[in-house]
C-alpha positions as CSV (number, residue, x, y, z in Angstrom):
1,M,102.3,122.0,79.0
2,S,99.9,124.7,79.1
3,A,100.5,128.0,81.4
4,N,96.8,127.3,82.4
5,Q,97.8,123.8,83.8
6,S,95.7,122.9,87.0
7,T,98.1,120.9,89.9
8,I,96.8,117.9,91.5
9,L,98.2,116.6,94.9
10,V,97.7,113.1,94.9
11,V,98.3,111.1,98.2
12,E,97.9,107.9,98.4
13,D,100.2,104.9,100.1
14,D,99.3,102.3,98.0
15,G,102.0,102.8,95.1
16,I,100.2,100.9,92.6
17,V,97.2,103.2,93.2
18,R,98.7,105.9,93.3
19,M,100.7,105.3,89.9
20,L,97.6,104.4,88.4
21,I,95.6,107.8,89.7
22,V,98.8,109.9,88.5
23,D,98.8,108.3,85.0
24,V,95.1,109.1,84.6
25,L,95.2,112.4,85.6
26,E,98.6,113.1,83.7
27,E,96.7,111.9,80.6
28,L,94.2,114.4,80.9
29,E,96.8,117.0,81.2
30,F,97.0,117.6,84.5
31,K,100.3,118.3,86.5
32,V,100.5,115.7,89.4
33,L,102.5,116.1,93.0
34,E,102.5,112.5,94.4
35,A,102.8,112.1,98.1
36,D,103.0,108.9,99.6
37,G,101.3,109.9,102.9
38,S,100.4,113.0,105.1
39,E,104.0,113.7,105.8
40,Q,105.0,114.4,102.2
41,A,101.7,116.4,101.2
42,L,102.3,118.3,104.1
43,E,106.0,119.3,103.1
44,K,104.2,120.1,99.1
45,L,101.1,122.1,101.0
46,E,103.5,124.1,103.0
47,D,105.5,125.4,100.2
48,P,104.1,129.3,99.4
49,D,105.5,128.7,96.0
50,Q,103.9,125.4,95.4
51,Q,100.7,125.6,93.1
52,I,98.0,123.3,94.1
53,D,94.6,123.2,92.7
54,L,93.1,120.1,94.1
55,M,94.3,117.8,96.9
56,M,93.3,114.0,96.1
57,T,94.0,112.2,99.1
58,D,92.9,108.6,100.4
59,V,90.9,108.5,103.5
60,G,92.9,105.4,104.8
61,L,96.4,106.7,105.2
62,P,98.6,105.3,108.0
63,G,99.3,107.8,110.5
64,M,97.6,110.6,109.9
65,D,94.2,109.5,107.9
66,G,93.0,111.8,104.9
67,R,90.3,113.8,107.1
68,E,92.7,114.8,109.5
69,L,95.4,115.5,106.6
70,A,92.0,117.7,105.0
71,N,92.2,119.7,107.8
72,E,95.7,120.8,108.2
73,A,95.6,121.5,104.2
74,R,92.7,123.9,105.2
75,K,94.4,125.7,107.8
76,L,97.4,125.9,105.1
77,R,95.2,126.7,102.1
78,P,91.9,127.7,103.2
79,T,90.3,127.3,99.5
80,L,92.1,124.3,98.6
81,P,89.1,121.4,97.1
82,I,89.9,118.3,98.6
83,L,88.4,115.0,97.2
84,F,88.6,112.2,99.3
85,A,89.1,108.3,97.6
86,S,87.7,105.8,99.8
87,G,86.4,102.6,99.1
88,Y,83.5,102.9,101.5
89,A,82.5,106.4,100.3
90,E,78.8,105.7,101.5
91,N,80.0,105.5,105.1
92,I,82.5,108.4,105.8
93,D,81.3,111.7,106.5
94,V,83.3,114.8,105.1
95,P,83.2,118.3,105.7
96,A,80.3,120.0,103.1
97,D,82.7,121.6,101.4
98,M,84.5,118.6,100.8
99,H,84.2,115.5,98.4
100,V,84.2,112.0,98.2
101,I,84.8,109.7,95.1
102,G,84.3,105.6,95.8
103,K,86.9,103.2,94.9
104,P,87.5,101.9,92.6
105,F,86.1,104.3,90.2
106,S,86.4,104.7,86.4
107,I,88.7,107.0,84.6
108,D,85.7,108.8,83.1
109,Q,84.4,109.3,86.8
110,L,87.4,110.5,88.0
111,R,87.8,113.0,85.3
112,D,84.7,114.1,85.2
113,K,84.5,114.8,89.6
114,V,88.3,116.3,88.9
115,K,86.9,118.8,86.3
116,S,83.9,119.7,88.2
117,L,86.0,120.7,91.5
118,I,88.9,122.4,89.4
119,K,87.1,125.8,87.9
């Protein structure tokens, strides 16, 4: 594990999808934190000792949806890059400084997108 390893928080309520995303990101040598929804994600975001370089979240989460979670995340971490994963990527409005990747995405698409967001 390298000292400059970036940490990605993956928020996805579908366990299988989350596992696949985590596997891909770990293969790309990112450190990955997992959350099955907004509550778990916010717990991690609220921890001042927890490094998070990117939050990747599903839009359609139960309870607080991905957009609401992103707004809360930005209150806690104003500069956090946020990547939404959505099966309806072309139909969702996201704030100008947030990003979207359409589901299903390839490993290459995910890698390129994540690398473009983590400088």
